PADRENDO-696567 format. One line per field, with one value per atom (N, C-alpha, C, O): residue number from 1; residue in one letter; x, y, z. Coordinates in nm, 3 decimals. Atoms other than C-alpha are relative to their C-alpha. Last residue first. Example, Ala and Ser with C-alpha at 12.3 -4.5 7.8 and 13.67 -1.06 7.14 Angstrom:
k = (2|2|2|2|1|1|1|1) .
r = (S|S|S|S|A|A|A|A) .
xx = (-0.082|1.367|-0.077|-0.026|0.089|1.230|0.090|0.194) .
yy = (-0.119|-0.106|0.109|0.220|-0.119|-0.450|0.120|0.118) .
zz = (-0.006|0.714|0.073|0.090|0.000|0.780|0.000|0.066) .
END
This chain:
k = (64|64|64|64|63|63|63|63|62|62|62|62|61|61|61|61|60|60|60|60|59|59|59|59|58|58|58|58|57|57|57|57|56|56|56|56|55|55|55|55|54|54|54|54|53|53|53|53|52|52|52|52|51|51|51|51|50|50|50|50|49|49|49|49|48|48|48|48|47|47|47|47|46|46|46|46|45|45|45|45|44|44|44|44|43|43|43|43|42|42|42|42|41|41|41|41|40|40|40|40|39|39|39|39|38|38|38|38|37|37|37|37|36|36|36|36|35|35|35|35|34|34|34|34|33|33|33|33|32|32|32|32|31|31|31|31|30|30|30|30|29|29|29|29|28|28|28|28|27|27|27|27|26|26|26|26|25|25|25|25|24|24|24|24|23|23|23|23|22|22|22|22|21|21|21|21|20|20|20|20|19|19|19|19|18|18|18|18|17|17|17|17|16|16|16|16|15|15|15|15|14|14|14|14|13|13|13|13|12|12|12|12|11|11|11|11|10|10|10|10|9|9|9|9|8|8|8|8|7|7|7|7|6|6|6|6|5|5|5|5|4|4|4|4|3|3|3|3|2|2|2|2|1|1|1|1) .
r = (X|X|X|X|X|X|X|X|X|X|X|X|X|X|X|X|X|X|X|X|X|X|X|X|X|X|X|X|X|X|X|X|X|X|X|X|X|X|X|X|X|X|X|X|X|X|X|X|X|X|X|X|X|X|X|X|X|X|X|X|X|X|X|X|X|X|X|X|X|X|X|X|X|X|X|X|X|X|X|X|X|X|X|X|X|X|X|X|X|X|X|X|X|X|X|X|X|X|X|X|X|X|X|X|X|X|X|X|X|X|X|X|X|X|X|X|X|X|X|X|X|X|X|X|X|X|X|X|X|X|X|X|X|X|X|X|X|X|X|X|X|X|X|X|X|X|X|X|X|X|X|X|X|X|X|X|X|X|X|X|X|X|X|X|X|X|X|X|X|X|X|X|X|X|X|X|X|X|X|X|X|X|X|X|X|X|X|X|X|X|X|X|X|X|X|X|X|X|X|X|X|X|X|X|X|X|X|X|X|X|X|X|X|X|X|X|X|X|X|X|X|X|X|X|X|X|X|X|X|X|X|X|X|X|X|X|X|X|X|X|X|X|X|X|X|X|X|X|X|X|X|X|X|X|X|X) .
xx = (-0.003|0.280|0.035|0.041|0.108|0.177|-0.002|-0.097|-0.016|0.499|-0.110|-0.101|-0.134|0.407|0.005|-0.054|-0.094|0.033|0.135|0.142|-0.040|-0.128|0.099|0.203|0.088|-0.292|0.035|-0.019|-0.016|-0.008|-0.083|-0.045|-0.135|0.008|0.016|0.072|-0.005|-0.369|0.136|0.144|0.074|-0.367|0.006|0.023|-0.089|-0.097|-0.066|-0.001|-0.112|-0.309|0.097|0.148|0.043|-0.623|0.116|0.126|0.046|-0.452|-0.030|0.035|-0.100|-0.428|-0.057|-0.175|0.019|-0.666|0.111|0.170|0.039|-0.532|-0.016|0.059|0.146|-0.536|-0.046|-0.164|0.054|-0.172|-0.152|-0.208|-0.033|-0.060|-0.062|-0.112|0.078|-0.238|0.022|-0.073|0.139|-0.093|-0.086|-0.169|0.053|0.262|-0.145|-0.195|-0.051|0.428|-0.075|-0.099|0.035|0.218|0.040|-0.034|0.145|0.242|-0.045|-0.129|0.032|0.616|-0.150|-0.193|-0.049|0.658|-0.034|-0.082|0.081|0.443|0.039|-0.047|0.133|0.610|-0.090|-0.161|-0.010|0.954|-0.137|-0.174|-0.023|0.874|-0.001|-0.064|0.123|0.727|0.013|-0.078|0.103|1.019|-0.129|-0.190|-0.032|1.264|-0.103|-0.148|0.035|1.092|0.028|-0.051|0.146|1.108|-0.046|-0.140|0.040|1.479|-0.152|-0.201|-0.036|1.546|-0.045|-0.095|0.100|1.354|0.028|-0.065|-0.033|1.580|-0.110|-0.180|0.107|1.498|0.042|0.067|-0.060|1.720|-0.112|-0.195|-0.137|1.632|0.071|0.163|0.000|1.253|0.141|0.157|0.025|1.280|-0.003|0.017|-0.127|1.438|-0.019|0.069|-0.010|1.120|0.134|0.183|0.017|1.182|0.014|0.105|-0.123|1.144|-0.031|-0.131|-0.099|0.852|0.132|0.198|-0.122|0.591|0.100|0.119|-0.100|0.275|0.122|0.151|-0.106|-0.040|0.094|0.056|-0.072|-0.261|0.114|0.200|-0.147|-0.503|0.058|0.002|-0.051|-0.866|0.152|0.211|-0.071|-0.948|0.054|0.117|-0.102|-1.211|0.061|-0.011|0.025|-1.394|0.115|0.231|-0.079|-1.336|-0.028|-0.046|-0.115|-1.617|0.071|0.007|0.010|-1.844|0.127|0.238) .
yy = (-0.058|-2.613|-0.103|-0.072|0.057|-2.794|0.051|0.024|0.144|-2.745|-0.066|-0.185|0.045|-2.398|-0.153|-0.220|0.023|-2.339|-0.050|-0.120|0.140|-2.207|-0.018|0.048|0.072|-1.869|-0.147|-0.216|-0.052|-1.666|-0.077|-0.087|0.032|-1.881|0.044|-0.030|0.145|-1.865|-0.042|-0.126|0.025|-1.484|-0.150|-0.186|-0.037|-1.460|-0.026|-0.070|0.095|-1.655|0.030|-0.063|0.127|-1.456|-0.100|-0.174|0.095|-1.123|-0.135|-0.172|0.098|-0.905|-0.088|-0.124|0.136|-0.611|-0.092|-0.069|0.096|-0.260|-0.139|-0.178|0.004|-0.012|-0.105|-0.143|0.072|-0.079|-0.012|-0.099|0.141|0.021|-0.082|-0.192|0.057|0.354|-0.148|-0.223|0.011|0.437|-0.065|-0.150|0.136|0.359|-0.017|-0.130|0.079|0.692|-0.131|-0.173|-0.061|0.917|-0.087|-0.100|0.008|0.684|0.058|0.000|0.136|0.648|-0.019|-0.091|0.022|1.027|-0.141|-0.157|-0.078|1.079|-0.029|-0.050|0.060|0.799|0.071|0.006|0.129|0.928|-0.067|-0.117|-0.023|1.289|-0.133|-0.144|-0.059|1.193|0.020|-0.015|0.104|0.964|0.051|-0.018|0.091|1.237|-0.111|-0.144|-0.069|1.489|-0.089|-0.092|0.000|1.244|0.068|0.021|0.136|1.187|-0.009|-0.077|0.027|1.562|-0.141|-0.161|-0.063|1.623|-0.027|-0.041|-0.139|1.371|0.059|-0.015|-0.089|1.041|0.145|0.214|-0.132|0.814|0.097|0.132|0.020|0.444|0.131|0.135|0.103|0.459|-0.023|-0.065|-0.062|0.792|-0.103|-0.068|-0.054|0.610|0.056|0.043|-0.146|0.413|0.043|-0.014|-0.038|0.054|0.150|0.209|0.009|0.024|0.036|0.102|0.058|-0.040|-0.022|-0.124|-0.079|0.018|-0.073|-0.194|0.034|-0.173|0.087|0.130|-0.100|-0.074|-0.030|-0.022|0.000|-0.370|0.099|0.085|-0.002|-0.306|0.001|0.058|-0.130|-0.411|-0.004|-0.103|0.007|-0.722|0.137|0.202|-0.104|-0.703|-0.004|-0.001|-0.109|-1.030|0.099|0.063|0.018|-1.226|0.115|0.229|-0.089|-1.195|-0.026|-0.057|-0.073|-1.489|0.082|0.029) .
zz = (0.135|-0.341|-0.103|-0.222|0.078|-0.023|-0.143|-0.218|0.013|0.173|-0.081|-0.110|0.041|0.285|-0.002|0.082|-0.109|0.306|-0.051|-0.153|-0.008|-0.013|0.114|0.118|-0.093|0.051|0.013|0.100|-0.136|-0.101|0.101|0.218|-0.048|-0.414|0.145|0.226|-0.023|-0.462|0.055|0.145|-0.123|-0.420|0.036|0.153|-0.109|-0.686|0.134|0.229|-0.001|-0.937|0.115|0.178|-0.060|-0.845|0.008|0.106|0.100|-0.921|0.068|0.166|0.040|-0.610|-0.111|-0.105|-0.050|-0.597|-0.050|-0.155|0.104|-0.657|0.060|0.149|0.013|-0.367|-0.101|-0.101|-0.114|-0.272|-0.005|0.061|0.014|-0.620|0.112|0.090|0.110|-0.602|-0.017|-0.041|-0.043|-0.260|-0.109|-0.079|0.010|-0.377|0.040|0.039|0.111|-0.457|-0.019|-0.132|0.128|-0.236|-0.118|-0.215|0.015|0.062|-0.133|-0.202|0.040|0.010|-0.019|-0.110|0.137|0.016|-0.049|-0.162|0.092|0.324|-0.145|-0.230|0.001|0.518|-0.101|-0.177|0.068|0.420|-0.010|-0.116|0.143|0.512|-0.077|-0.181|0.054|0.849|-0.151|-0.226|0.001|0.928|-0.063|-0.145|0.110|0.824|-0.010|-0.119|0.125|1.051|-0.121|-0.216|0.009|1.341|-0.129|-0.193|0.032|1.276|-0.014|-0.104|0.139|1.259|-0.041|-0.152|0.087|1.583|-0.148|-0.228|0.027|1.753|-0.086|-0.155|-0.043|1.917|-0.014|0.086|-0.023|1.714|0.037|-0.047|-0.045|1.723|0.031|0.113|-0.103|1.704|0.055|0.169|-0.130|1.522|0.112|0.228|-0.048|1.226|0.140|0.225|-0.013|1.181|0.058|0.156|-0.140|1.079|0.013|-0.047|-0.078|0.705|0.144|0.173|0.090|0.475|0.072|0.053|0.016|0.741|-0.088|-0.075|-0.102|0.671|-0.020|-0.132|0.004|0.488|0.116|0.233|-0.127|0.420|-0.013|-0.101|0.002|0.141|0.141|0.234|-0.043|0.189|0.001|0.044|-0.127|-0.009|0.033|-0.051|-0.008|-0.280|0.139|0.239|-0.096|-0.312|0.001|-0.019|-0.122|-0.632|0.095|0.051|-0.015|-0.884|0.132|0.233|-0.125|-0.946|0.019|0.006) .
END
């Protein structure tokens, strides 16, 4: 039986600069960074997790 495909979780890699600096330059940098990281890692985020890694992640702490 094939493992179910899990939808990728896209989370911010770093806290947005614009959240701390409200300048047009900071907002432009956030946009550029998000766009660039999305282009670089979109393919990786679409790949399913190997079953061995999934098992490790789903094991509650202290039960390994």
